[in-house]
All heavy atoms as a GROMACS GRO file, in nm:
protein
  596
    1MET      N    1   2.968  -2.290   2.810
    1MET     CA    2   3.014  -2.152   2.824
    1MET      C    3   2.891  -2.060   2.821
    1MET      O    4   2.796  -2.083   2.749
    1MET     CB    5   3.110  -2.119   2.709
    1MET     CG    6   3.160  -1.976   2.713
    1MET     SD    7   3.269  -1.933   2.576
    1MET     CE    8   3.422  -1.996   2.640
    2ASP      N    9   2.899  -1.957   2.900
    2ASP     CA   10   2.791  -1.858   2.904
    2ASP      C   11   2.771  -1.799   2.765
    2ASP      O   12   2.866  -1.761   2.698
    2ASP     CB   13   2.828  -1.748   3.004
    2ASP     CG   14   2.719  -1.644   3.020
    2ASP    OD1   15   2.606  -1.667   2.974
    2ASP    OD2   16   2.748  -1.539   3.080
    3LYS      N   17   2.646  -1.791   2.720
    3LYS     CA   18   2.616  -1.745   2.585
    3LYS      C   19   2.667  -1.603   2.562
    3LYS      O   20   2.722  -1.572   2.456
    3LYS     CB   21   2.466  -1.754   2.560
    3LYS     CG   22   2.429  -1.741   2.416
    3LYS     CD   23   2.282  -1.771   2.397
    3LYS     CE   24   2.251  -1.781   2.250
    3LYS     NZ   25   2.115  -1.821   2.225
    4ALA      N   26   2.651  -1.514   2.658
    4ALA     CA   27   2.697  -1.376   2.643
    4ALA      C   28   2.848  -1.370   2.626
    4ALA      O   29   2.900  -1.295   2.545
    4ALA     CB   30   2.654  -1.291   2.762
    5ILE      N   31   2.919  -1.451   2.702
    5ILE     CA   32   3.064  -1.454   2.691
    5ILE      C   33   3.104  -1.512   2.557
    5ILE      O   34   3.194  -1.462   2.490
    5ILE     CB   35   3.127  -1.535   2.807
    5ILE    CG1   36   3.105  -1.461   2.939
    5ILE    CG2   37   3.276  -1.558   2.783
    5ILE    CD1   38   3.145  -1.540   3.060
    6ASP      N   39   3.035  -1.617   2.515
    6ASP     CA   40   3.064  -1.680   2.387
    6ASP      C   41   3.047  -1.579   2.274
    6ASP      O   42   3.131  -1.568   2.185
    6ASP     CB   43   2.973  -1.800   2.365
    6ASP     CG   44   3.006  -1.878   2.240
    6ASP    OD1   45   3.127  -1.891   2.210
    6ASP    OD2   46   2.913  -1.926   2.173
    7VAL      N   47   2.939  -1.503   2.276
    7VAL     CA   48   2.914  -1.403   2.172
    7VAL      C   49   3.019  -1.293   2.178
    7VAL      O   50   3.070  -1.249   2.075
    7VAL     CB   51   2.772  -1.342   2.188
    7VAL    CG1   52   2.755  -1.221   2.098
    7VAL    CG2   53   2.667  -1.448   2.157
    8ALA      N   54   3.056  -1.251   2.297
    8ALA     CA   55   3.152  -1.142   2.313
    8ALA      C   56   3.291  -1.182   2.269
    8ALA      O   57   3.370  -1.097   2.227
    8ALA     CB   58   3.154  -1.095   2.459
    9THR      N   59   3.324  -1.310   2.278
    9THR     CA   60   3.459  -1.353   2.243
    9THR      C   61   3.474  -1.390   2.097
    9THR      O   62   3.585  -1.407   2.049
    9THR     CB   63   3.502  -1.474   2.330
    9THR    OG1   64   3.411  -1.580   2.311
    9THR    CG2   65   3.511  -1.435   2.476
   10LYS      N   66   3.365  -1.403   2.024
   10LYS     CA   67   3.375  -1.433   1.881
   10LYS      C   68   3.427  -1.311   1.808
   10LYS      O   69   3.403  -1.197   1.848
   10LYS     CB   70   3.238  -1.473   1.825
   10LYS     CG   71   3.195  -1.611   1.866
   10LYS     CD   72   3.067  -1.648   1.795
   10LYS     CE   73   3.027  -1.789   1.836
   10LYS     NZ   74   2.903  -1.829   1.775
   11GLU      N   75   3.496  -1.338   1.699
   11GLU     CA   76   3.546  -1.230   1.616
   11GLU      C   77   3.430  -1.154   1.554
   11GLU      O   78   3.333  -1.213   1.508
   11GLU     CB   79   3.632  -1.287   1.504
   11GLU     CG   80   3.772  -1.235   1.505
   11GLU     CD   81   3.852  -1.293   1.391
   11GLU    OE1   82   3.843  -1.238   1.279
   11GLU    OE2   83   3.921  -1.391   1.415
   12ALA      N   84   3.441  -1.024   1.554
   12ALA     CA   85   3.338  -0.941   1.492
   12ALA      C   86   3.345  -0.958   1.341
   12ALA      O   87   3.454  -0.975   1.286
   12ALA     CB   88   3.358  -0.795   1.530
   13PRO      N   89   3.231  -0.955   1.273
   13PRO     CA   90   3.234  -0.968   1.128
   13PRO      C   91   3.304  -0.847   1.065
   13PRO      O   92   3.304  -0.738   1.122
   13PRO     CB   93   3.087  -0.972   1.088
   13PRO     CG   94   3.014  -0.913   1.202
   13PRO     CD   95   3.097  -0.938   1.324
   14SER      N   96   3.363  -0.868   0.950
   14SER     CA   97   3.429  -0.758   0.880
   14SER      C   98   3.323  -0.657   0.839
   14SER      O   99   3.205  -0.691   0.826
   14SER     CB  100   3.501  -0.810   0.757
   14SER     OG  101   3.408  -0.849   0.658
   15PRO      N  102   3.364  -0.534   0.817
   15PRO     CA  103   3.267  -0.433   0.771
   15PRO      C  104   3.198  -0.476   0.641
   15PRO      O  105   3.078  -0.453   0.625
   15PRO     CB  106   3.352  -0.308   0.750
   15PRO     CG  107   3.468  -0.326   0.843
   15PRO     CD  108   3.494  -0.474   0.844
   16LEU      N  109   3.273  -0.539   0.552
   16LEU     CA  110   3.212  -0.584   0.426
   16LEU      C  111   3.108  -0.691   0.453
   16LEU      O  112   2.998  -0.685   0.399
   16LEU     CB  113   3.319  -0.637   0.331
   16LEU     CG  114   3.266  -0.694   0.199
   16LEU    CD1  115   3.189  -0.589   0.122
   16LEU    CD2  116   3.379  -0.752   0.117
   17ALA      N  117   3.140  -0.788   0.539
   17ALA     CA  118   3.044  -0.894   0.571
   17ALA      C  119   2.921  -0.836   0.637
   17ALA      O  120   2.808  -0.877   0.606
   17ALA     CB  121   3.110  -0.999   0.660
   18ALA      N  122   2.939  -0.741   0.727
   18ALA     CA  123   2.825  -0.678   0.794
   18ALA      C  124   2.739  -0.601   0.694
   18ALA      O  125   2.616  -0.607   0.700
   18ALA     CB  126   2.874  -0.585   0.905
   19SER      N  127   2.803  -0.533   0.600
   19SER     CA  128   2.730  -0.458   0.499
   19SER      C  129   2.651  -0.552   0.408
   19SER      O  130   2.534  -0.526   0.376
   19SER     CB  131   2.826  -0.374   0.414
   19SER     OG  132   2.888  -0.276   0.493
   20LEU      N  133   2.715  -0.662   0.367
   20LEU     CA  134   2.647  -0.758   0.281
   20LEU      C  135   2.529  -0.823   0.353
   20LEU      O  136   2.424  -0.844   0.295
   20LEU     CB  137   2.745  -0.864   0.231
   20LEU     CG  138   2.851  -0.813   0.134
   20LEU    CD1  139   2.952  -0.924   0.103
   20LEU    CD2  140   2.789  -0.758   0.008
   21HIS      N  141   2.547  -0.851   0.482
   21HIS     CA  142   2.438  -0.908   0.561
   21HIS      C  143   2.321  -0.809   0.569
   21HIS      O  144   2.205  -0.847   0.553
   21HIS     CB  145   2.487  -0.946   0.700
   21HIS     CG  146   2.380  -1.001   0.788
   21HIS    ND1  147   2.323  -1.124   0.767
   21HIS    CD2  148   2.319  -0.949   0.898
   21HIS    CE1  149   2.232  -1.146   0.860
   21HIS    NE2  150   2.227  -1.042   0.939
   22ALA      N  151   2.353  -0.683   0.592
   22ALA     CA  152   2.249  -0.580   0.599
   22ALA      C  153   2.175  -0.568   0.466
   22ALA      O  154   2.052  -0.557   0.462
   22ALA     CB  155   2.310  -0.445   0.638
   23LEU      N  156   2.249  -0.573   0.356
   23LEU     CA  157   2.186  -0.564   0.225
   23LEU      C  158   2.096  -0.686   0.199
   23LEU      O  159   1.987  -0.672   0.143
   23LEU     CB  160   2.290  -0.552   0.115
   23LEU     CG  161   2.364  -0.417   0.111
   23LEU    CD1  162   2.476  -0.421   0.008
   23LEU    CD2  163   2.269  -0.303   0.083
   24ASP      N  164   2.141  -0.803   0.243
   24ASP     CA  165   2.057  -0.923   0.230
   24ASP      C  166   1.926  -0.907   0.307
   24ASP      O  167   1.819  -0.945   0.259
   24ASP     CB  168   2.130  -1.048   0.281
   24ASP     CG  169   2.240  -1.094   0.187
   24ASP    OD1  170   2.241  -1.052   0.070
   24ASP    OD2  171   2.326  -1.172   0.232
   25ARG      N  172   1.934  -0.850   0.426
   25ARG     CA  173   1.813  -0.829   0.507
   25ARG      C  174   1.720  -0.728   0.440
   25ARG      O  175   1.598  -0.744   0.441
   25ARG     CB  176   1.851  -0.784   0.648
   25ARG     CG  177   1.922  -0.896   0.725
   25ARG     CD  178   1.949  -0.858   0.865
   25ARG     NE  179   1.823  -0.830   0.933
   25ARG     CZ  180   1.813  -0.773   1.050
   25ARG    NH1  181   1.920  -0.738   1.116
   25ARG    NH2  182   1.695  -0.750   1.104
   26ILE      N  183   1.777  -0.623   0.383
   26ILE     CA  184   1.697  -0.522   0.313
   26ILE      C  185   1.627  -0.585   0.193
   26ILE      O  186   1.507  -0.564   0.171
   26ILE     CB  187   1.784  -0.402   0.269
   26ILE    CG1  188   1.829  -0.323   0.393
   26ILE    CG2  189   1.708  -0.312   0.172
   26ILE    CD1  190   1.937  -0.220   0.364
   27GLU      N  191   1.702  -0.665   0.116
   27GLU     CA  192   1.642  -0.730   0.000
   27GLU      C  193   1.531  -0.825   0.041
   27GLU      O  194   1.427  -0.832  -0.026
   27GLU     CB  195   1.750  -0.806  -0.079
   27GLU     CG  196   1.843  -0.714  -0.154
   27GLU     CD  197   1.956  -0.788  -0.224
   27GLU    OE1  198   1.975  -0.909  -0.199
   27GLU    OE2  199   2.025  -0.724  -0.304
   28ALA      N  200   1.548  -0.897   0.151
   28ALA     CA  201   1.444  -0.988   0.199
   28ALA      C  202   1.318  -0.910   0.239
   28ALA      O  203   1.206  -0.950   0.210
   28ALA     CB  204   1.495  -1.071   0.315
   29ALA      N  205   1.339  -0.796   0.306
   29ALA     CA  206   1.225  -0.713   0.347
   29ALA      C  207   1.152  -0.659   0.224
   29ALA      O  208   1.029  -0.658   0.219
   29ALA     CB  209   1.273  -0.599   0.436
   30LEU      N  210   1.228  -0.615   0.125
   30LEU     CA  211   1.166  -0.565   0.002
   30LEU      C  212   1.086  -0.674  -0.069
   30LEU      O  213   0.977  -0.649  -0.121
   30LEU     CB  214   1.272  -0.507  -0.092
   30LEU     CG  215   1.336  -0.377  -0.047
   30LEU    CD1  216   1.452  -0.340  -0.138
   30LEU    CD2  217   1.234  -0.266  -0.042
   31ALA      N  218   1.139  -0.795  -0.069
   31ALA     CA  219   1.068  -0.906  -0.132
   31ALA      C  220   0.936  -0.933  -0.059
   31ALA      O  221   0.833  -0.958  -0.124
   31ALA     CB  222   1.155  -1.031  -0.132
   32ARG      N  223   0.938  -0.926   0.074
   32ARG     CA  224   0.814  -0.946   0.151
   32ARG      C  225   0.712  -0.838   0.118
   32ARG      O  226   0.592  -0.866   0.101
   32ARG     CB  227   0.843  -0.950   0.301
   32ARG     CG  228   0.912  -1.077   0.346
   32ARG     CD  229   0.915  -1.090   0.498
   32ARG     NE  230   0.979  -0.978   0.566
   32ARG     CZ  231   1.110  -0.968   0.588
   32ARG    NH1  232   1.192  -1.063   0.548
   32ARG    NH2  233   1.159  -0.865   0.652
   33ILE      N  234   0.758  -0.714   0.106
   33ILE     CA  235   0.667  -0.604   0.072
   33ILE      C  236   0.609  -0.624  -0.067
   33ILE      O  237   0.488  -0.609  -0.088
   33ILE     CB  238   0.741  -0.468   0.082
   33ILE    CG1  239   0.773  -0.437   0.229
   33ILE    CG2  240   0.658  -0.356   0.019
   33ILE    CD1  241   0.867  -0.320   0.248
   34GLU      N  242   0.694  -0.658  -0.163
   34GLU     CA  243   0.646  -0.678  -0.300
   34GLU      C  244   0.549  -0.795  -0.309
   34GLU      O  245   0.453  -0.790  -0.385
   34GLU     CB  246   0.764  -0.700  -0.396
   34GLU     CG  247   0.841  -0.574  -0.427
   34GLU     CD  248   0.755  -0.466  -0.493
   34GLU    OE1  249   0.674  -0.499  -0.582
   34GLU    OE2  250   0.770  -0.349  -0.456
   35ASN      N  251   0.571  -0.898  -0.230
   35ASN     CA  252   0.479  -1.013  -0.231
   35ASN      C  253   0.343  -0.978  -0.171
   35ASN      O  254   0.240  -1.029  -0.213
   35ASN     CB  255   0.539  -1.132  -0.156
   35ASN     CG  256   0.651  -1.198  -0.235
   35ASN    OD1  257   0.656  -1.189  -0.357
   35ASN    ND2  258   0.741  -1.263  -0.165
   36ALA      N  259   0.343  -0.890  -0.071
   36ALA     CA  260   0.219  -0.850  -0.005
   36ALA      C  261   0.147  -0.737  -0.079
   36ALA      O  262   0.028  -0.718  -0.062
   36ALA     CB  263   0.248  -0.807   0.139
   37ALA      N  264   0.219  -0.665  -0.163
   37ALA     CA  265   0.164  -0.546  -0.227
   37ALA      C  266   0.038  -0.568  -0.309
   37ALA      O  267  -0.057  -0.491  -0.295
   37ALA     CB  268   0.272  -0.479  -0.312
   38PRO      N  269   0.033  -0.671  -0.394
   38PRO     CA  270  -0.088  -0.683  -0.478
   38PRO      C  271  -0.218  -0.691  -0.397
   38PRO      O  272  -0.316  -0.626  -0.433
   38PRO     CB  273  -0.064  -0.813  -0.556
   38PRO     CG  274   0.085  -0.824  -0.563
   38PRO     CD  275   0.133  -0.769  -0.431
   39ALA      N  276  -0.217  -0.766  -0.289
   39ALA     CA  277  -0.338  -0.779  -0.207
   39ALA      C  278  -0.372  -0.646  -0.141
   39ALA      O  279  -0.490  -0.607  -0.133
   39ALA     CB  280  -0.320  -0.887  -0.102
   40CYS      N  281  -0.272  -0.574  -0.097
   40CYS     CA  282  -0.296  -0.445  -0.031
   40CYS      C  283  -0.341  -0.339  -0.130
   40CYS      O  284  -0.433  -0.262  -0.103
   40CYS     CB  285  -0.169  -0.399   0.040
   40CYS     SG  286  -0.122  -0.502   0.180
   41ILE      N  287  -0.275  -0.336  -0.245
   41ILE     CA  288  -0.308  -0.237  -0.347
   41ILE      C  289  -0.451  -0.253  -0.395
   41ILE      O  290  -0.520  -0.156  -0.425
   41ILE     CB  291  -0.207  -0.244  -0.463
   41ILE    CG1  292  -0.071  -0.191  -0.416
   41ILE    CG2  293  -0.255  -0.169  -0.586
   41ILE    CD1  294   0.041  -0.213  -0.514
   42ALA      N  295  -0.497  -0.377  -0.401
   42ALA     CA  296  -0.633  -0.404  -0.447
   42ALA      C  297  -0.738  -0.345  -0.354
   42ALA      O  298  -0.854  -0.331  -0.394
   42ALA     CB  299  -0.654  -0.555  -0.461
   43GLN      N  300  -0.699  -0.309  -0.232
   43GLN     CA  301  -0.795  -0.256  -0.136
   43GLN      C  302  -0.830  -0.110  -0.160
   43GLN      O  303  -0.923  -0.059  -0.100
   43GLN     CB  304  -0.742  -0.275   0.007
   43GLN     CG  305  -0.731  -0.420   0.046
   43GLN     CD  306  -0.675  -0.436   0.185
   43GLN    OE1  307  -0.675  -0.343   0.266
   43GLN    NE2  308  -0.626  -0.555   0.215
   44GLY      N  309  -0.754  -0.042  -0.247
   44GLY     CA  310  -0.791   0.096  -0.275
   44GLY      C  311  -0.678   0.177  -0.331
   44GLY      O  312  -0.561   0.144  -0.316
   45PRO      N  313  -0.712   0.289  -0.396
   45PRO     CA  314  -0.611   0.373  -0.459
   45PRO      C  315  -0.517   0.440  -0.358
   45PRO      O  316  -0.403   0.468  -0.391
   45PRO     CB  317  -0.692   0.477  -0.536
   45PRO     CG  318  -0.827   0.476  -0.472
   45PRO     CD  319  -0.847   0.338  -0.418
   46GLY      N  320  -0.564   0.463  -0.238
   46GLY     CA  321  -0.478   0.524  -0.137
   46GLY      C  322  -0.359   0.435  -0.103
   46GLY      O  323  -0.247   0.482  -0.087
   47LEU      N  324  -0.384   0.306  -0.095
   47LEU     CA  325  -0.275   0.212  -0.067
   47LEU      C  326  -0.181   0.199  -0.186
   47LEU      O  327  -0.060   0.183  -0.168
   47LEU     CB  328  -0.330   0.075  -0.026
   47LEU     CG  329  -0.397   0.071   0.112
   47LEU    CD1  330  -0.456  -0.066   0.138
   47LEU    CD2  331  -0.297   0.107   0.221
   48ARG      N  332  -0.234   0.207  -0.305
   48ARG     CA  333  -0.147   0.204  -0.424
   48ARG      C  334  -0.052   0.324  -0.421
   48ARG      O  335   0.067   0.311  -0.445
   48ARG     CB  336  -0.229   0.206  -0.552
   48ARG     CG  337  -0.143   0.211  -0.679
   48ARG     CD  338  -0.225   0.216  -0.806
   48ARG     NE  339  -0.305   0.097  -0.824
   48ARG     CZ  340  -0.260  -0.019  -0.873
   48ARG    NH1  341  -0.134  -0.029  -0.907
   48ARG    NH2  342  -0.339  -0.122  -0.887
   49ARG      N  343  -0.106   0.442  -0.390
   49ARG     CA  344  -0.023   0.563  -0.383
   49ARG      C  345   0.083   0.549  -0.276
   49ARG      O  346   0.200   0.579  -0.299
   49ARG     CB  347  -0.110   0.686  -0.354
   49ARG     CG  348  -0.032   0.817  -0.346
   49ARG     CD  349  -0.119   0.934  -0.302
   49ARG     NE  350  -0.204   0.908  -0.188
   49ARG     CZ  351  -0.161   0.904  -0.059
   49ARG    NH1  352  -0.034   0.921  -0.032
   49ARG    NH2  353  -0.246   0.880   0.038
   50ARG      N  354   0.045   0.500  -0.159
   50ARG     CA  355   0.141   0.482  -0.050
   50ARG      C  356   0.249   0.381  -0.088
   50ARG      O  357   0.367   0.400  -0.055
   50ARG     CB  358   0.070   0.437   0.078
   50ARG     CG  359  -0.011   0.550   0.141
   50ARG     CD  360  -0.084   0.508   0.265
   50ARG     NE  361   0.006   0.457   0.366
   50ARG     CZ  362  -0.032   0.386   0.473
   50ARG    NH1  363  -0.160   0.360   0.491
   50ARG    NH2  364   0.054   0.344   0.560
   51HIS      N  365   0.210   0.276  -0.158
   51HIS     CA  366   0.306   0.176  -0.202
   51HIS      C  367   0.407   0.237  -0.298
   51HIS      O  368   0.528   0.214  -0.287
   51HIS     CB  369   0.235   0.056  -0.266
   51HIS     CG  370   0.328  -0.046  -0.320
   51HIS    ND1  371   0.403  -0.127  -0.240
   51HIS    CD2  372   0.358  -0.081  -0.447
   51HIS    CE1  373   0.477  -0.207  -0.314
   51HIS    NE2  374   0.451  -0.181  -0.441
   52GLU      N  375   0.358   0.315  -0.394
   52GLU     CA  376   0.447   0.379  -0.490
   52GLU      C  377   0.541   0.478  -0.421
   52GLU      O  378   0.658   0.487  -0.454
   52GLU     CB  379   0.367   0.447  -0.601
   52GLU     CG  380   0.291   0.350  -0.691
   52GLU     CD  381   0.382   0.247  -0.758
   52GLU    OE1  382   0.495   0.282  -0.799
   52GLU    OE2  383   0.340   0.131  -0.771
   53GLU      N  384   0.489   0.552  -0.323
   53GLU     CA  385   0.573   0.646  -0.248
   53GLU      C  386   0.679   0.570  -0.168
   53GLU      O  387   0.795   0.614  -0.161
   53GLU     CB  388   0.487   0.730  -0.154
   53GLU     CG  389   0.401   0.832  -0.226
   53GLU     CD  390   0.302   0.902  -0.134
   53GLU    OE1  391   0.292   0.868  -0.014
   53GLU    OE2  392   0.230   0.991  -0.184
   54LEU      N  393   0.640   0.458  -0.109
   54LEU     CA  394   0.736   0.376  -0.034
   54LEU      C  395   0.845   0.324  -0.126
   54LEU      O  396   0.963   0.329  -0.093
   54LEU     CB  397   0.665   0.260   0.035
   54LEU     CG  398   0.755   0.159   0.106
   54LEU    CD1  399   0.831   0.225   0.221
   54LEU    CD2  400   0.674   0.042   0.158
   55LYS      N  401   0.806   0.275  -0.245
   55LYS     CA  402   0.905   0.224  -0.339
   55LYS      C  403   1.003   0.333  -0.379
   55LYS      O  404   1.124   0.310  -0.387
   55LYS     CB  405   0.835   0.168  -0.463
   55LYS     CG  406   0.778   0.030  -0.442
   55LYS     CD  407   0.701  -0.024  -0.560
   55LYS     CE  408   0.774  -0.024  -0.689
   55LYS     NZ  409   0.700  -0.090  -0.798
   56ALA      N  410   0.953   0.453  -0.404
   56ALA     CA  411   1.040   0.565  -0.443
   56ALA      C  412   1.135   0.601  -0.329
   56ALA      O  413   1.254   0.625  -0.351
   56ALA     CB  414   0.957   0.686  -0.484
   57SER      N  415   1.083   0.605  -0.208
   57SER     CA  416   1.165   0.638  -0.092
   57SER      C  417   1.273   0.532  -0.069
   57SER      O  418   1.389   0.565  -0.042
   57SER     CB  419   1.076   0.650   0.032
   57SER     OG  420   1.153   0.670   0.147
   58VAL      N  421   1.235   0.406  -0.080
   58VAL     CA  422   1.331   0.297  -0.062
   58VAL      C  423   1.438   0.302  -0.171
   58VAL      O  424   1.557   0.285  -0.144
   58VAL     CB  425   1.260   0.160  -0.059
   58VAL    CG1  426   1.358   0.046  -0.070
   58VAL    CG2  427   1.178   0.146   0.069
   59ALA      N  428   1.397   0.326  -0.295
   59ALA     CA  429   1.494   0.336  -0.404
   59ALA      C  430   1.594   0.448  -0.378
   59ALA      O  431   1.715   0.431  -0.399
   59ALA     CB  432   1.422   0.358  -0.537
   60GLN      N  433   1.546   0.561  -0.328
   60GLN     CA  434   1.634   0.673  -0.298
   60GLN      C  435   1.729   0.637  -0.184
   60GLN      O  436   1.849   0.666  -0.190
   60GLN     CB  437   1.551   0.797  -0.262
   60GLN     CG  438   1.635   0.920  -0.237
   60GLN     CD  439   1.548   1.042  -0.207
   60GLN    OE1  440   1.427   1.034  -0.198
   60GLN    NE2  441   1.611   1.156  -0.193
   61SER      N  442   1.678   0.571  -0.081
   61SER     CA  443   1.762   0.530   0.032
   61SER      C  444   1.867   0.429  -0.012
   61SER      O  445   1.983   0.437   0.030
   61SER     CB  446   1.676   0.470   0.142
   61SER     OG  447   1.589   0.566   0.195
   62LEU      N  448   1.828   0.334  -0.095
   62LEU     CA  449   1.922   0.233  -0.143
   62LEU      C  450   2.031   0.295  -0.230
   62LEU      O  451   2.147   0.256  -0.223
   62LEU     CB  452   1.850   0.122  -0.218
   62LEU     CG  453   1.764   0.030  -0.131
   62LEU    CD1  454   1.692  -0.072  -0.218
   62LEU    CD2  455   1.848  -0.039  -0.025
   63ALA      N  456   1.994   0.394  -0.309
   63ALA     CA  457   2.094   0.463  -0.390
   63ALA      C  458   2.196   0.534  -0.299
   63ALA      O  459   2.316   0.531  -0.325
   63ALA     CB  460   2.028   0.563  -0.484
   64GLY      N  461   2.146   0.593  -0.192
   64GLY     CA  462   2.236   0.657  -0.095
   64GLY      C  463   2.327   0.557  -0.026
   64GLY      O  464   2.446   0.582  -0.008
   65LEU      N  465   2.271   0.442   0.012
   65LEU     CA  466   2.353   0.336   0.074
   65LEU      C  467   2.456   0.284  -0.024
   65LEU      O  468   2.572   0.260   0.013
   65LEU     CB  469   2.264   0.221   0.121
   65LEU     CG  470   2.184   0.245   0.248
   65LEU    CD1  471   2.085   0.130   0.270
   65LEU    CD2  472   2.275   0.259   0.368
   66ASP      N  473   2.416   0.266  -0.148
   66ASP     CA  474   2.509   0.219  -0.250
   66ASP      C  475   2.625   0.315  -0.265
   66ASP      O  476   2.742   0.274  -0.271
   66ASP     CB  477   2.434   0.200  -0.382
   66ASP     CG  478   2.520   0.138  -0.488
   66ASP    OD1  479   2.595   0.042  -0.457
   66ASP    OD2  480   2.513   0.182  -0.604
   67GLU      N  481   2.597   0.442  -0.271
   67GLU     CA  482   2.702   0.543  -0.284
   67GLU      C  483   2.792   0.544  -0.160
   67GLU      O  484   2.914   0.553  -0.171
   67GLU     CB  485   2.642   0.682  -0.307
   67GLU     CG  486   2.746   0.792  -0.321
   67GLU     CD  487   2.845   0.770  -0.434
   67GLU    OE1  488   2.808   0.709  -0.536
   67GLU    OE2  489   2.962   0.815  -0.421
   68LEU      N  490   2.732   0.532  -0.043
   68LEU     CA  491   2.811   0.528   0.081
   68LEU      C  492   2.906   0.408   0.081
   68LEU      O  493   3.024   0.422   0.113
   68LEU     CB  494   2.717   0.521   0.202
   68LEU     CG  495   2.783   0.513   0.339
   68LEU    CD1  496   2.858   0.641   0.370
   68LEU    CD2  497   2.677   0.486   0.444
   69LEU      N  498   2.856   0.291   0.043
   69LEU     CA  499   2.940   0.172   0.039
   69LEU      C  500   3.049   0.185  -0.066
   69LEU      O  501   3.164   0.145  -0.044
   69LEU     CB  502   2.855   0.048   0.013
   69LEU     CG  503   2.762   0.007   0.127
   69LEU    CD1  504   2.670  -0.105   0.082
   69LEU    CD2  505   2.840  -0.034   0.250
   70ALA      N  506   3.016   0.242  -0.181
   70ALA     CA  507   3.116   0.261  -0.286
   70ALA      C  508   3.225   0.357  -0.240
   70ALA      O  509   3.344   0.333  -0.263
   70ALA     CB  510   3.050   0.311  -0.413
   71THR      N  511   3.185   0.463  -0.173
   71THR     CA  512   3.282   0.560  -0.122
   71THR      C  513   3.373   0.495  -0.018
   71THR      O  514   3.495   0.511  -0.021
   71THR     CB  515   3.210   0.681  -0.060
   71THR    OG1  516   3.131   0.742  -0.161
   71THR    CG2  517   3.309   0.782  -0.003
   72ARG      N  518   3.314   0.417   0.071
   72ARG     CA  519   3.393   0.349   0.174
   72ARG      C  520   3.488   0.249   0.110
   72ARG      O  521   3.604   0.238   0.149
   72ARG     CB  522   3.302   0.279   0.274
   72ARG     CG  523   3.380   0.223   0.392
   72ARG     CD  524   3.292   0.160   0.492
   72ARG     NE  525   3.250   0.032   0.439
   72ARG     CZ  526   3.164  -0.048   0.498
   72ARG    NH1  527   3.107  -0.011   0.610
   72ARG    NH2  528   3.132  -0.163   0.446
   73ASP      N  529   3.440   0.179   0.009
   73ASP     CA  530   3.524   0.081  -0.060
   73ASP      C  531   3.643   0.150  -0.126
   73ASP      O  532   3.756   0.104  -0.116
   73ASP     CB  533   3.441   0.005  -0.163
   73ASP     CG  534   3.521  -0.104  -0.232
   73ASP    OD1  535   3.588  -0.182  -0.161
   73ASP    OD2  536   3.516  -0.111  -0.356
   74ARG      N  537   3.617   0.262  -0.193
   74ARG     CA  538   3.727   0.336  -0.257
   74ARG      C  539   3.827   0.386  -0.154
   74ARG      O  540   3.948   0.379  -0.174
   74ARG     CB  541   3.672   0.453  -0.339
   74ARG     CG  542   3.602   0.412  -0.467
   74ARG     CD  543   3.572   0.533  -0.555
   74ARG     NE  544   3.484   0.630  -0.493
   74ARG     CZ  545   3.352   0.630  -0.503
   74ARG    NH1  546   3.291   0.535  -0.572
   74ARG    NH2  547   3.280   0.723  -0.445
   75THR      N  548   3.777   0.433  -0.039
   75THR     CA  549   3.864   0.483   0.066
   75THR      C  550   3.949   0.370   0.124
   75THR      O  551   4.069   0.387   0.146
   75THR     CB  552   3.780   0.548   0.179
   75THR    OG1  553   3.702   0.654   0.123
   75THR    CG2  554   3.867   0.602   0.290
   76GLU      N  555   3.888   0.254   0.150
   76GLU     CA  556   3.963   0.142   0.205
   76GLU      C  557   4.069   0.093   0.108
   76GLU      O  558   4.179   0.058   0.149
   76GLU     CB  559   3.868   0.028   0.242
   76GLU     CG  560   3.785   0.058   0.365
   76GLU     CD  561   3.681  -0.050   0.395
   76GLU    OE1  562   3.668  -0.146   0.315
   76GLU    OE2  563   3.613  -0.037   0.498
   77ARG      N  564   4.039   0.091  -0.023
   77ARG     CA  565   4.139   0.049  -0.122
   77ARG      C  566   4.253   0.149  -0.128
   77ARG      O  567   4.368   0.111  -0.146
   77ARG     CB  568   4.075   0.029  -0.257
   77ARG     CG  569   4.004  -0.105  -0.269
   77ARG     CD  570   3.958  -0.132  -0.408
   77ARG     NE  571   3.831  -0.062  -0.426
   77ARG     CZ  572   3.792  -0.001  -0.536
   77ARG    NH1  573   3.867   0.000  -0.642
   77ARG    NH2  574   3.676   0.060  -0.542
   78HIS      N  575   4.220   0.277  -0.116
   78HIS     CA  576   4.323   0.380  -0.122
   78HIS      C  577   4.411   0.376   0.003
   78HIS      O  578   4.532   0.388  -0.005
   78HIS     CB  579   4.257   0.517  -0.137
   78HIS     CG  580   4.351   0.633  -0.140
   78HIS    ND1  581   4.486   0.621  -0.156
   78HIS    CD2  582   4.331   0.767  -0.128
   78HIS    CE1  583   4.545   0.740  -0.154
   78HIS    NE2  584   4.451   0.828  -0.136
   79ASP      N  585   4.347   0.356   0.120
   79ASP     CA  586   4.422   0.355   0.247
   79ASP      C  587   4.492   0.221   0.271
   79ASP      O  588   4.589   0.216   0.345
   79ASP     CB  589   4.328   0.383   0.364
   79ASP     CG  590   4.276   0.526   0.362
   79ASP    OD1  591   4.334   0.610   0.290
   79ASP    OD2  592   4.176   0.553   0.430
   80GLY      N  593   4.439   0.115   0.212
   80GLY     CA  594   4.491  -0.020   0.239
   80GLY      C  595   4.608  -0.052   0.158
   80GLY      O  596   4.705  -0.106   0.166
   0.00000   0.00000   0.00000
């Protein structure tokens, strides 16, 4: 079967499964950054500052995503 047709005919993942998959990918990316950080930070104070700013920005974004998912979950339970 044609790969494009096969993909198009498969059931789409549930919103929860898609959200969990996205969170897994975000966590994997964060782990890669944290593993690479010590070597980069050692190269100078500017990189340490950028790393700390990135961590703060990511934490803020994740908090927003968490709230969005919680709101959606509450709405789906109320509507379902």
